[in-house]
GUKOL-366614 format. One record per residue (C-alpha): residue in three letters; y negated, z negated, x; residue number from 1. Coordinates in nm, 3 decimals. Layout:
BEGIN
+------+---------+---------+---------+------+
: resn :      yy :      zz :      xx : resi :
+------+---------+---------+---------+------+
:  ALA :       Y :       Z :       X :  NUM :
...
+------+---------+---------+---------+------+
This chain:
BEGIN
+------+---------+---------+---------+------+
: resn :      yy :      zz :      xx : resi :
+------+---------+---------+---------+------+
:  MET : -12.523 :  -7.121 :  11.674 :    1 :
:  LYS : -12.464 :  -6.840 :  11.921 :    2 :
:  ASP : -12.383 :  -6.841 :  12.330 :    3 :
:  ASN : -12.083 :  -7.048 :  12.242 :    4 :
:  GLN : -11.902 :  -7.014 :  12.510 :    5 :
:  ARG : -12.181 :  -7.204 :  12.718 :    6 :
:  ARG : -12.140 :  -7.499 :  12.530 :    7 :
:  PHE : -11.762 :  -7.430 :  12.626 :    8 :
:  ASP : -11.821 :  -7.445 :  12.987 :    9 :
:  HIS : -11.993 :  -7.767 :  12.926 :   10 :
:  VAL : -11.723 :  -7.911 :  12.757 :   11 :
:  PHE : -11.501 :  -7.790 :  13.071 :   12 :
:  ARG : -11.737 :  -7.883 :  13.277 :   13 :
:  LEU : -11.710 :  -8.242 :  13.136 :   14 :
:  ILE : -11.309 :  -8.198 :  13.135 :   15 :
:  GLU : -11.308 :  -8.167 :  13.489 :   16 :
:  GLU : -11.590 :  -8.443 :  13.556 :   17 :
:  PHE : -11.441 :  -8.712 :  13.424 :   18 :
:  ARG : -11.107 :  -8.573 :  13.463 :   19 :
:  ALA : -10.997 :  -8.566 :  13.162 :   20 :
:  GLU : -10.657 :  -8.540 :  12.990 :   21 :
:  GLY : -10.741 :  -8.486 :  12.620 :   22 :
:  VAL : -11.036 :  -8.372 :  12.409 :   23 :
:  ILE : -11.040 :  -8.528 :  12.056 :   24 :
:  PHE : -11.323 :  -8.366 :  11.831 :   25 :
:  TYR : -11.474 :  -8.576 :  11.556 :   26 :
:  THR : -11.636 :  -8.415 :  11.289 :   27 :
:  LEU : -11.827 :  -8.531 :  10.953 :   28 :
:  LYS : -11.611 :  -8.395 :  10.670 :   29 :
:  PHE : -11.697 :  -8.057 :  10.504 :   30 :
:  CYS : -11.969 :  -7.964 :  10.760 :   31 :
:  ASP : -11.917 :  -7.630 :  10.801 :   32 :
:  PRO : -12.114 :  -7.608 :  11.100 :   33 :
:  PHE : -11.968 :  -7.865 :  11.304 :   34 :
:  LEU : -11.615 :  -7.690 :  11.257 :   35 :
:  TYR : -11.817 :  -7.316 :  11.381 :   36 :
:  ASP : -11.690 :  -7.316 :  11.653 :   37 :
:  LEU : -11.379 :  -7.505 :  11.654 :   38 :
:  PRO : -11.091 :  -7.257 :  11.665 :   39 :
:  GLN : -11.224 :  -7.061 :  11.891 :   40 :
:  LEU : -11.308 :  -7.344 :  12.176 :   41 :
:  LYS : -10.914 :  -7.434 :  12.075 :   42 :
:  GLU : -10.764 :  -7.208 :  12.186 :   43 :
:  GLN : -10.969 :  -7.199 :  12.499 :   44 :
:  LEU : -10.861 :  -7.555 :  12.588 :   45 :
:  ALA : -10.486 :  -7.471 :  12.507 :   46 :
:  GLY : -10.530 :  -7.164 :  12.738 :   47 :
:  ARG : -10.580 :  -7.400 :  13.031 :   48 :
:  GLY : -10.356 :  -7.663 :  12.890 :   49 :
:  VAL : -10.609 :  -7.903 :  12.708 :   50 :
:  PRO : -10.379 :  -8.086 :  12.450 :   51 :
:  ALA : -10.686 :  -8.139 :  12.121 :   52 :
:  LEU : -10.676 :  -8.355 :  11.875 :   53 :
:  VAL : -10.904 :  -8.256 :  11.544 :   54 :
:  LEU : -11.015 :  -8.545 :  11.347 :   55 :
:  GLU : -11.290 :  -8.544 :  10.996 :   56 :
:  GLY : -11.350 :  -8.837 :  10.850 :   57 :
:  ASP : -11.666 :  -8.936 :  10.624 :   58 :
:  TYR : -11.757 :  -9.191 :  10.819 :   59 :
:  THR : -11.682 :  -9.466 :  10.608 :   60 :
:  PRO : -11.469 :  -9.755 :  10.716 :   61 :
:  GLY : -11.180 :  -9.697 :  10.487 :   62 :
:  THR : -11.071 :  -9.430 :  10.743 :   63 :
:  LEU : -11.017 :  -9.594 :  11.029 :   64 :
:  GLY : -10.695 :  -9.742 :  11.021 :   65 :
:  ARG : -10.566 :  -9.343 :  11.003 :   66 :
:  VAL : -10.814 :  -9.239 :  11.269 :   67 :
:  ARG : -10.642 :  -9.563 :  11.458 :   68 :
:  THR : -10.315 :  -9.422 :  11.359 :   69 :
:  ARG : -10.367 :  -9.046 :  11.509 :   70 :
:  ILE : -10.585 :  -9.131 :  11.816 :   71 :
:  GLU : -10.307 :  -9.388 :  11.913 :   72 :
:  ALA : -10.026 :  -9.137 :  11.856 :   73 :
:  PHE : -10.283 :  -8.851 :  12.020 :   74 :
:  ILE : -10.263 :  -9.083 :  12.339 :   75 :
:  GLU :  -9.925 :  -9.163 :  12.355 :   76 :
:  MET :  -9.829 :  -8.778 :  12.309 :   77 :
:  LEU : -10.064 :  -8.750 :  12.618 :   78 :
:  ARG :  -9.896 :  -9.009 :  12.837 :   79 :
:  GLN :  -9.547 :  -8.871 :  12.722 :   80 :
:  TYR :  -9.648 :  -8.506 :  12.918 :   81 :
:  ALA :  -9.800 :  -8.764 :  13.218 :   82 :
:  ARG :  -9.480 :  -8.868 :  13.287 :   83 :
:  ALA :  -9.272 :  -8.552 :  13.218 :   84 :
:  ALA :  -9.537 :  -8.404 :  13.473 :   85 :
+------+---------+---------+---------+------+
């Protein structure tokens, strides 16, 4: 849990390399280590104008519908953002 800026820089390189329009974080519910960096990373992404969606789940099939709906809404938001630009 140290040197988080190095991990963030890796994410930013991936965003540039793949020309990502947004970032989706999917973490295991109630697993705090996965969420440790999230507030700081979201802040840096926002500062760079990169939208982010945070999803927590427990890897069960019952959550698939909700996850799909949220991802579809996020993609639609990205499309709206791209049209406005």
